[in-house]
N, C-alpha and C positions, 0 to 999 in steps of 0.2 A: 406502508410503514409512516405513521405519523410523525411529523417533523415541524410543525407548528410551532412558533414558541423555543425551538432550538438553534442557537447559533450556527451558522454554517460549517463551522470546525470540530462542532460537538455531535458524538453518536447519539441518536436517539435513544432512550432506556429501552424501547420497545424490540430495539435488534439483539440485545442480549440474549444468551439463552438459546441461541440458533446456531446451526452449523449450515452452510451454502457453500455451493459448487459454482465454480465460475469458468468460462471457456474463454481463454487469451490467443490472439494473435500478434506477432511480433515483426515489426518490419525495421531492420537496422544496419550498421555496418558488418554486424554478422551475417547477417544474410535474414533468412525469414524463416519463422517456425510458428508453432501453435504450443499451448501446454494449455492443463486442466489447474486450478487450484482451488483448493478446500480451505476455508475461513471456518475454524470453532472457537465461536464469539463469547466465554463465558460470561466476561463481566470486564470492567474498565480495565482492570488490574489481572488479568488473565485471558492468553487466549493461543491459538496455535494455528500457524497456517502452514500446508504442504501444498507442494508443486511436482506436476508428474506431467512426463511428456506422453505424446500420443498412445503412444504402446502401453501405457503406465508404468514407466520406468522413471526411479524416485528423482526429481533434478535439485531442489532445497526444502530446505522445512527449518520453521523458526519456532520456539516455544518461548513463550513470556511470563513472566507472573512479577508483578510489582515493578514493572521498568527494567526488568535484568533478566536474562534468560540463556537459551541454547541455541546456535546458529550452525545448520548443517547444511555443506555442501555434497550433493552424494555425487555428483560425477568428477568432481576432484578428490572426494574420500578425504574432506577435510572437516574442522569444525572451530568454533569460537564461545567463547562464552564471554557474554557482555554484560553490562551496568550502565544503562542510559542511552544515549543517544549514538549510533553508527549509523554510517549511510547505508543506502537497498540499494546500491548499484547494480550488486550483483542479481537482484532479485530480477531484473527486466522489468523493473514497473516506474522505474524514474529514480532522479534524484532526491531522494527522501529517508528520513530516519527510517529505521525499520519500525521503531514501535506507532508510525503514521499509518501504516499500510492498512490496518482496517478502516480507517478513515477515508483512503486511498480509495480501495475496493468498493465501497459502499457509498461512494460520491457523494463524500465529503469533503470539506478542505482540509487537506492533509497537514496543517500548521495551526498553531495559537497566535493570537495575538502577543506581542510583546509585553515580558512582564512587568507587571507596574505600570501598564500603559491606560489612558482611557478605555474604557470597553468600548470595543468597536462594533456597536451596535449597528446592522444593517439598516440602511435609510431607505425604505420603502422596500424596492426588488434588487437593491445593488449593496454590495458590502468593497469596503476600501480598507485594509491594514497592511502595519508594519510585524515582521516577526522577529524573536530575538536575536536574530543574524542582521535585521537590519533589511530584510527582502520585502518587498510590496505584493501583496495579494489582491486582485479585486476581481470582480466578477458579477453574476448574476443569478437571483431565485425566481422560479416559478411561483406561481399563486398558491399553491399547495405548500410553501417552502421549500420545496426540493432543489437544490444546487443544479442550473441550468448549464454553468459555463464559467469557470475560473482560468486566471494569468496570472505568474511568478515570474515578476520582473527583478531583474538584480541593477537597481539605481533607474533609470531610465528606459533600460533595455530588457524587453520580454523575453523571456527564456524558454518556459515552459506552457503549453496551453493544454484545456483540460474541457470539454464539451459532452454532454449529452444528446445523444441522437436516437432518439425513439427510445429502444430497450438496451443498447450499446453505450460504453464509454470510451472516450476515444482521447487519448494523450500522447502530444505533440511536443518533445523536446528537441529542440535546434541545437542547441550546444553538444547533443550527443548523437543528433541525426537519426532517432530513434522513433516510430510511431509504434504505438500498443492499442489495441481494441480489444475491450471485453466485455461480455455479459451474463448476469446470474440465470442458469438455468434449473436449480433445485435450491429450496429454502425449506428446512426441517428444524424442528425443536430439540436441544440437545437435551437428552435424557439424564445425562451424568455427565461429570465434569473429565474431560479425556487424561487418560494417566500422562505423566510427562515425559518427554522425549528421552533417551539415552543414547549416547554415544556410540554407533555402531563399532566393533572389532575391527582392528586395522586403519579407523581415522586417526589425521594427526593432526594436532592443533597447531593454529596460525594467528597469527594478530588480526584481532576484528577490523574488516574495513582492508584486508590483504588485497594483492590480486589474485591470491588462492582463491581467498572465500569468497570474492565477489564473481569470478568467471564461473556463471552458473546460468548463462544466456540459453536460451531453447536451442536443439539441433537444427540446424538445417531441414527443410522439408525438400524430399527428392522430385 
């Protein structure tokens, strides 16, 4: 995936029009588990993410068009419709806006520099910037322009770490006590834009970001 000349927080243009399958393992207060995530990345304005457990049972789904969309929690049979930023805590992938999940899965930095701030161009193989919430992001790049590691800090306190180790991505969230590891196992071109997700019969609406919607961590493994 060519990334030279692409900022660490940007998804390379070549990544769009693809469908990718990731295997994910999770360890945290709820126990340990694993799940699979499919990312259908149509364009910067259109994508779907769906997660299933090892038996193929749906856990959660996300459908985004122009920064708004539908989030489904299949275990709790709940849904919400959102416009703009909501946190992805229930996706078991870290405390990031749902709209940042494609960047996170693809190994980019899941946040942009603060609006109106000077361009936070990398200095050599390092980068360091603050986002709109005043949080600090800093990390390292490889020779090929791939992000090799980043840290998210709130003030002077590091909160979340991410690193690339061989083909694996490893995310450690000290505040929530979780570690998530994933790697891409399949990549193919999208022949057509996926159909919009719809709300299944029997699901009830809840506020985006509510506990009902967020409780979608993978089931414990025996």
